[in-house]
C-alpha positions, -999 to +999 in steps of 0.1 A: -560-163-355-597-153-354-625-159-330-658-150-326-684-144-299-720-151-307-751-151-289-780-167-300-816-168-292-843-191-305-815-206-324-804-177-344-777-157-343-782-123-327-746-109-323-710-115-336-680-100-313-646-109-340-613-108-324-579-110-346-543-111-336-509-120-355-496-154-350-475-159-314-460-187-295-489-199-272-517-173-281-511-155-251-523-118-262-553-132-278-559-151-250-561-123-231-583-107-253-605-126-256-608-135-215-614-092-213-642-098-241-657-124-222-655-107-189-678-080-200-701-101-219-708-120-188-709-088-168-737-076-191-751-111-193-748-131-159-778-154-166-770-167-204-759-198-215-722-202-222-715-227-249-678-234-264-678-252-296-642-263-309-621-292-327-610-318-305-577-300-300-564-301-261-555-262-256-591-252-270-612-271-242-585-262-216-591-226-224-633-230-226-637-251-194-624-220-175-650-197-196-682-217-208-705-239-188-709-263-216-683-275-244-690-292-275-672-310-303-677-290-337-705-314-354-685-310-389-655-321-372-668-356-355-684-362-395-648-365-407-637-389-382-667-409-390-663-407-430-629-421-422-637-448-398-669-459-426-641-478-446-634-501-412-675-510-417-671-510-457-634-518-468-641-528-509-643-507-535-685-521-548-698-515-513-693-478-514-728-469-519-730-484-486-699-469-470-720-434-479-755-447-464-740-463-433-723-418-425-754-407-436-774-428-407-747-425-379-747-385-389-783-384-383-780-406-353-761-382-335-783-353-341-816-370-333-806-399-303-797-391-275-770-413-260-760-418-297-722-409-297-717-444-273-736-465-294-718-453-323-684-463-304-697-494-295-700-506-331-666-497-341-650-511-314-668-542-318-653-542-355-630-575-358-624-575-392-581-585-392-575-581-434-581-539-428-552-520-444-528-506-417-539-470-429-581-476-428-566-492-390-553-463-383-583-439-390-607-464-368-583-461-339-580-423-344-619-424-345-622-448-312-602-427-292-617-391-307-647-406-296-639-422-257-622-384-253-652-367-257-680-386-247-660-389-214-661-352-209-703-352-228-685-328-253-710-343-278-744-351-266-759-330-300-794-340-294-799-322-268-784-293-277-805-295-310-840-300-291-827-267-273-820-251-304-785-240-293-760-247-324-738-275-329-710-265-352-679-238-349-689-227-386-693-192-378-663-191-361-639-204-389-661-182-417-645-154-392-611-170-399-616-166-438-632-128-436-612-116-413-576-130-422-577-144-456-597-124-472-572-094-463-537-109-452-537-138-478-541-115-512-514-129-546-476-116-531-487-102-496-462-107-476-464-094-435-447-087-404-460-093-369-467-058-362-484-050-396-506-082-397-514-072-358-527-038-364-545-043-397-565-072-381-574-056-347-588-027-370-608-048-396-621-062-362-632-033-352-648-029-383-667-063-388-679-061-353-711-042-357-708-013-336-669-009-325-659+009-351-678+039-339-670+028-302-636+031-304-632+063-321-656+078-297-634+064-269-608+078-287-613+111-296-637+118-267-668+133-259-657+174-267-641+164-296-667+144-307-692+173-306-670+192-330-661+173-357-677+160-387-667+122-378-688+103-396-678+109-433-639+104-427-642+074-407-664+060-439-638+067-461-606+048-436-630+018-432-628+011-471-591+006-466-590-018-436 
């Protein structure tokens, strides 16, 4: 598991904090660490807007609703649902071009028009073609449910967030899963025990988060030892192996 806490200003990302944890049932340890980081940041920036972006998993919203003022469904996940629902609008092979155009227009609509999610939901709910295949009907029903659940919680107001220069996607978080976890733990022939993965991910998160590596050692060694030891070179050598 990996996660990012990211600060933005005027639409530009300012700082990223990495967290990693080995797989565990219920993610209790991971959530506890995440809560501590959020608490520290809120203590330092009490007036900041805290926005939580995730896919549609219920567990994500349960956590984020307790720690963020606003929540938003990752835009890319929404487009995946729309791409499947597009087959209910234009199901025939010869209408492929129209299907792609419809998808492009609806994605743009979501980004630039207020209440676009509800407008699209109304359109999907009005589809009555009974000749659709079961697979297409199931995808359409899933998309309608996905939109309905998230509109009710006001998690699809993309135009407003873009207007306020706020992020609408969780891509940076998903990228963390690749750089923090996959690149290090998923090499050819690698096998990991839970304890080993936990240690490596924790150290790797320290290295990838700006200034955290030195902060970690400053705390461990203490001010007296730090003044007596040339830390920089040994620490740089150790970082290369994480």
